[in-house]
Structures are given as C-alpha cells and as structure tokens.
C-alpha positions as CSV (number, residue, x, y, z in Angstrom):
1,X,304.9,-150.7,-49.3
2,X,306.5,-148.4,-51.1
3,X,309.9,-150.3,-51.3
4,X,307.8,-153.0,-52.9
5,X,305.8,-150.9,-55.1
6,X,309.3,-148.7,-56.4
7,X,310.6,-152.2,-56.9
8,X,308.3,-153.7,-58.9
9,X,307.4,-151.0,-60.5
10,X,311.1,-150.6,-62.0
11,X,311.9,-154.0,-62.3
12,X,308.7,-154.7,-64.4
13,X,308.6,-151.6,-66.1
14,X,305.0,-151.1,-64.8
15,X,302.8,-147.7,-63.5
16,X,303.2,-147.6,-59.7
17,X,299.6,-147.3,-59.7
18,X,299.2,-150.8,-61.3
19,X,302.2,-152.3,-59.2
20,X,300.3,-151.1,-55.6
21,X,296.8,-153.1,-57.2
22,X,298.8,-155.6,-58.3
23,X,300.0,-156.3,-55.0
24,X,297.2,-156.2,-53.2
25,X,295.5,-158.8,-55.8
26,X,298.3,-161.0,-54.9
27,X,298.6,-161.0,-51.7
28,X,294.6,-161.2,-51.0
29,X,295.0,-164.4,-53.2
30,X,297.7,-165.4,-51.0
31,X,295.8,-164.9,-47.8
32,X,292.9,-167.2,-49.6
33,X,295.1,-170.0,-51.1
34,X,298.2,-170.0,-49.7
35,X,299.2,-171.4,-45.5
36,X,297.8,-169.1,-43.2
37,X,300.4,-168.8,-40.8
38,X,303.5,-168.7,-43.4
39,X,301.3,-165.8,-45.6
40,X,300.2,-163.5,-42.7
41,X,303.7,-163.4,-41.8
42,X,304.6,-162.3,-45.0
43,X,302.0,-159.6,-45.3
44,X,303.0,-158.4,-41.3
45,X,306.2,-157.5,-42.8
46,X,304.7,-155.3,-46.0
47,X,303.6,-151.9,-44.3
48,X,300.3,-151.1,-45.6
49,X,299.6,-154.9,-47.3
50,X,296.3,-154.5,-45.3
51,X,295.3,-151.8,-47.1
52,X,296.2,-152.8,-50.8
53,X,294.2,-155.8,-50.2
54,X,291.3,-154.2,-49.1
55,X,291.6,-151.8,-52.3
56,X,292.0,-154.8,-54.5
57,X,289.4,-156.3,-53.3
58,X,286.5,-153.6,-54.6
59,X,285.9,-153.9,-58.4
60,X,287.3,-157.3,-58.7
61,X,283.9,-159.2,-59.1
62,X,282.6,-160.1,-62.1
63,X,284.2,-162.1,-64.7
64,X,287.0,-163.2,-62.0
65,X,284.1,-164.6,-60.3
66,X,282.6,-166.3,-63.0
67,X,286.0,-167.9,-63.6
68,X,285.8,-169.2,-59.9
69,X,288.4,-168.8,-57.9
70,X,292.3,-169.3,-57.3
71,X,294.8,-168.5,-59.9
72,X,292.8,-168.4,-62.8
73,X,290.5,-165.3,-61.4
74,X,293.5,-163.8,-60.1
75,X,295.3,-164.0,-63.6
76,X,292.3,-162.6,-65.3
77,X,292.1,-159.5,-62.4
78,X,296.1,-158.7,-63.5
79,X,295.4,-158.8,-67.3
80,X,292.7,-156.9,-66.5
81,X,295.0,-154.2,-65.3
82,X,296.9,-154.3,-68.9
83,X,299.3,-156.8,-67.7
84,X,300.9,-159.5,-70.2
85,X,302.0,-163.0,-68.9
86,X,305.4,-162.1,-69.3
87,X,305.1,-158.9,-66.8
88,X,302.6,-161.1,-64.0
89,X,306.0,-163.8,-64.1
90,X,307.9,-160.7,-63.6
91,X,306.0,-159.4,-61.0
92,X,305.4,-162.8,-59.1
93,X,309.3,-163.8,-59.1
94,X,310.2,-159.9,-57.7
95,X,307.7,-160.4,-55.1
96,X,308.9,-163.5,-54.1
97,X,312.4,-162.0,-54.2
98,X,311.4,-159.4,-51.7
99,X,309.4,-161.6,-49.5
100,X,312.2,-164.0,-48.9
101,X,314.7,-160.9,-48.0
102,X,311.8,-160.1,-45.3
103,X,310.6,-163.5,-43.7
104,X,313.7,-165.9,-45.1
105,X,313.8,-168.7,-48.5
106,X,312.2,-170.9,-46.1
107,X,309.2,-169.0,-45.2
108,X,308.7,-168.1,-48.6
109,X,309.6,-171.1,-50.2
110,X,306.4,-172.8,-47.7
111,X,304.0,-170.4,-49.2
112,X,305.2,-171.1,-53.1
113,X,304.7,-175.1,-52.2
114,X,301.6,-174.5,-50.5
115,X,299.9,-172.5,-52.5
116,X,298.2,-174.1,-55.5
117,X,299.7,-173.3,-59.1
118,X,301.9,-170.7,-57.7
119,X,305.5,-173.1,-58.3
120,X,305.2,-172.2,-62.0
121,X,306.2,-168.5,-61.4
122,X,308.5,-168.8,-58.5
C-alpha cells in the first residue's frame, strides 16, 4: 500500500493521507460495482487494501448517499477530500497503471470494461 500511496501522492501532487483515503474509496467502489473476481485479485495484491476500504466507509454517508451510488457518489466523496477533476483523473490513471503492474493488463482491462463509467478515466 505504501508504494501505491507514494506513487499517487507524487504523481497527482496530493497529500499521502488524501491518497490513502482515495485508494480506499476507489477500491470500495470497484468492489461494489466491478467484476468481482478481477477486483478481488487486485485487492489481494495490495497489502493494506482491506484496511483502506474499511476506513473509507466511515464518514462516507450524507451527500454521497443522496447522490445514489456508483461513479457519481465516488466523485462526490473524492471532491469532498478537496480533489478536482484533473486530480481525480490523474489518480485513476495511476491506480490503473499500478493495477496493471500487479495483476496484468488483461485483468485490469476487465475491471475497467466491467465497471460502469470507469472507461472515461482509463
């Protein structure tokens, strides 16, 4: 997890704490919306991913619940961390690169293709 947090913080120019929260939010979204087998393979390759997902669940209610679920709710939560759209896109691209390194381009491609709205960030 530290490697991923470091990459996100450096490449998106964000604070490490924000990067960690972001990873938890995005992985939680992928777990709920993406192809289960591929997403679990990714999560299993990221030490500390489960803890980040659990930590992201607390305090995620309110506005994101009003927005429904899916990508809009994720965007709302990420913007709530102070991230702008260009930062969110940078983070998503870096996370996908990291995922390709960990589980391969084929499995990462299945996650991107199988998760509604995600291809616009690939």
